[in-house]
N, C-alpha and C positions, 0 to 999 in steps of 0.2 A: 905794548897786549897788553891784557891782567890775566893774571896766571884764569885758570879755572875754578871754580872751584867743586869740588862733589855735593853733589847733589844729595845725598844720606849724608849723616852723621852720628857720631858715636850713636847715641840715645837712642837715637832714630832702627841703630842694628837690635842692642838691646832689648828693648818689649818684647818680639817676636821668641825673645830667646827666657828672656824670662818667665816665659810660658811652659820655663819648661822644668820640672823635679824634680833632684835628686831622691830617686825610691828612696836612699837609710837615710839621707837628716832629715825627708819630707817637704826639702825645702828648693824653693826656686832654686837656679843656679848661679842667672847675679848676683840676688841677696849674700846668695855661699862664699863670691869672693871668685868662681872657680874660670870667669871670662877675666880672662889676663889685657889682649887685646880686640877689639870690636871695626872695620876699616872698608870705607868703602875707596877701592882704587881703581877710576879705571871700568867704570862699569859692571868691576869686581867686586864682592865679599871677601876679605882675609877675614877669621880668627886665628884668637888661640884661647882654649878652656886648657887647665887646671886641674885632676880629677881630685879631687880629698880627699884621696887614697896610693898610691903605687902601687898599690894592690888591686885594682879596680876590678872586677871583672865584666863590665857591662860600656867598655871603654867605644866600643865597635857602636851603639846602640848613639849612648850620646854623640858622637857623628852624625850618626844619618838623623838621630832626632835634630839636629841643631840646624843640619841640609833642609830640612826641609821646612825649620817654622818656621827657616830662610827663607823660600821659593816661597813657600803663600804669604807672605809680605812682600816679597820684591820678584816675582814670573818672572818683569822684565830684562834684573837682572845677567850676568857673565855664568863666569865661575863657582858657582862658593864653598869656595876650597879652609876644610877646618879644620887647624892642623893642634895636636895634643904635644903641650908645652909640662913635659919634667923639668925641667932645671931653673930658679927653684924650686918647692917643691911648694904646696899648697901647705899652709899651718893656717888659724885660726887666727891674724890680724889677719888674712883678707875679708871674713865677715862683715859687712854694712852692720849696722849699727839695728837695722831692727834684726836679723837675722842672733846677734846676738841677746838682744830683748827675748827671743825665741826657746836660745840654747838655752837662761836663764845667766850669761855671763854678762858684767858689768862692762863696763868700756877701758881698756886698756888688757882685760884680764888674756 
């Protein structure tokens, strides 16, 4: 018997998360590389996020907004679990190319 495939891929999950704008940098959290992992597992959604700063005062808002964005896009999903991951810490190496350009950084900087 074939293994059932998940109906939602990581890219599908990233779309609603890309609507979330980091208030300090003014860019979406996907382009900033804050999304470490997004997966659909057995009807549930699991996401791991790394804030750009360990002293970020908005982590509760980040979790809440991510849950809301995913629930709006996937109302029939079971549980939506958002985990903050601090290790390894976020660095500019996680920036997508478009975010690098917006911040005036060259590739590899």
